[in-house]
N, C-alpha and C positions, 0 to 999 in steps of 0.2 A: 195454853200459856204463850206459845209461840206467836199466835195472832195478836194477843194483847200486847206483847213486847213490841211488835211491829207498829201497833197503833200508838203506843206511848212514844216510841222513837220518832214517828212521823210528827206527832204533836210537838215534841221538843224541837224538831227541825223547824217547824213553822214558827214557834215562839222565838227561836234564835233569829229567824229572818225578820220578824217584826221588831225585835230589839235592835238589830243591825240597821234597819231602815228608819228607826225613830230618831228625831232630832235630839241633840244633847239636852240634858236637864237644864232648864232655865233659858234655853235658846229662844230668841224671838221668832215668831212665825214669819214665813216669807211674806213680803208686802203683796197686797192684792193689786193686780194689774187692771185698775179702773181708770177712767178718765180723770176723776177727781184726784187720784193718787199721782197721775202723770203731771197734772197741772199744779202740783205743789211748787214747781219752779216759778210759776207766776206769783204765788203768794209770798215769796221772799220779799218782793218789792211792793206788791199790791195788797198785802195783808191777808190774813186768814180768810179763805173763801172769797177773796176779792173785795173785802170790806174797805180797803185803803188803810194806810198807816199814818203815823204822825208826820212823816215826811211830806213836805209841801209840794212835791213834784211827781208823786205817783197817785193817779186818780183811782177812784172806786170803779170796779168792774161789775159788781153784783147788781143785777136788776136793770142794767141799761139795755136798750133795744138790741136784739140780736143782729139786725142788719147794720146798725151803727158799729157795733163791736167788730163784726166781720169786715166792714170797709176799712176800719182802722188797722186791723191786722194785715190786710192786703197792702195798705199804704206803707206800713213799716217794712214789709217784705219787699215791696216794689219801689221803694225810695221816695214816695211822696211825703212821708213823715220821716224825720231824721232822729235816730237813736241807735248808736252802734250795738248796744246790748239787744234791743228789740229786733234789729235787722238780722243779727246773728242767730237769734232764737227762731225767727220766722223763716229764714232762708230755705231750710230743707222741707218745709211743710207744704202740703198740697192745699188747693182751694177747699177741697172737701173737708180736710182736717181742720182748717182754720174756721170753717163754718160750724163744725162740731164744737170747737172750743168756744166760739161766740155764743152758741145756743146754750151751752152749759152755764156760763156766767149769767146769761140773760134770765134764766129760770130761777136764780137764787133770790129769795125774798128775805132780806135781812134788815134789822134795824140800823138806823144811822146814828152816828155820834152827835153830841151837841155841837152847834156851830162854833167856829174858831173865834169869831168876832174880833178881827184885827183892829188896830187903832184907826179911827176915821173921824173926820170933822162932821158936824151936822150938815154943812154945805155939800161935802162929798156924798153923804148918804142921800140927800135930797136929789142931787144930780144923778146919782146911780139909779135911784128908783125911777126917776123920770125916763131915763134911757131904757131901762129894762121893761117898764110897764107901758110907756107911751111912745118911746122913740123920740126922734127929732126930725120932723118933716122938712124943716128948713135945709137940712143936709141930706135928705133922702134916706134917713135911717129909720127903718121900721123898728118897732119894739122887739126886744128879745123874746117876749112872751108870745108874739105873733107866730113865731116858728117853734119855740121850745115849750109851748103849752102855757095856758093861763096860770097854772100852778108851778110852772118851771120844772115839771117832772119829765119832760121829753115828749116827743110825738112820734107815733109809729108812721112808717116802718123804720126810720133810720136817723131820727134827731134825738140827741142825748138830753137827759135832764141836766140842769145847772146847779141845783141845790145840793149841798153836802160836799162840794168840791173845795179843796184848800185854796185860799186866796193866791198863794204863790203859783199854784198850777194855773189858775184862771189868768193871772197876769202873763205867765209864760206862753200860754196858748194864744191869747189875743196878740201878744207881741210876735209870735211865730207866724200867725196869719198876716200880720201887717208887713213883715219883712220877707215873706216868701219862703220861710223855713218850713212851713206847714202848707200843704196843698191838697185840694180835693179834685174830683173829676169836674170838668166844665159843666156849668158856668162858674164854679167855685165862688159861690155868693158870699161865704164867710170872709174870704180874702178881700172881696170888694167892700164889704161893710166895715171890716176892721180898719181898712186904710182911710175910711172917712172919720174914724174916731181920733180925736186929739189925745195925746198921752194922758192928760188929766182926766179925760173921759174913760179911758181904759182903767185907770186906777179907781175911779168912782164906781164903775160897773162891778169890778172885781170885789171891792170892799163891801158894797151893798149886798151882793149875792152871798158873800161869805158870812154876813151877819144874820141871814135868814135861817130859822129852824126848818127842819124837814117835816112836813105834816105826816102823821101816821097814815099808812096805806097809800102813799104816793105811788102812782103808776104812770107810765107814758100814756098820753091821750091818743084818741083815734086820729087817723089821717084827716087832714083838712087842707084846703087851698092855702098856699103860702104867698106872702107879699113879694113883689119884685125887689131885688133880682132873684130871690130864691124860688119864686114861683115857677121859674123855668127849669128847675132841676128835674131830672128824670125820677 
């Protein structure tokens, strides 16, 4: 009987320890420490899983080339792109962690919403399509598609897709390239090209792109030679 009492007593002690260590009834389990969990700070502005939101100034992250995303994170951290919020978020992060973040969003394969289709005149849409598809040789402007892919889905390793972006974002970024608020590593061909665009051309390009649906299965295209001045990029 004495041995059984000791066994029962030990079992009760163990049960009491389990009860003491158990979380309160109804308590939420502790969050998992995963990269996706940590990156929920990004989704406040960029939408669930980086899909983008209705805001016209926060672009989609999901599915963009990893090298492009990595270079943009570096640019925000190092002052080549200007956003107080992004600069503060990126400031303490190492190159290796920024590359990990970029790779995470690049691997996400998610559907795109329907295009915004902002107000545009037929003339604007015709001019926008010309610049995007064929460029303007008289001003040394290659087609957007020559760098960003025939389907405008981007080009590996580091050129982003253009479809699925809000028109306000497109206008803001082309404006930033033109006035020096956005910069890239030399030769910074986008800055050179954007400065050759007249303001009405910027509006036409942004509106035409924003009118286009995103084809199913759109992916960045394979690397290919780029036209000047972008052909000199490393």
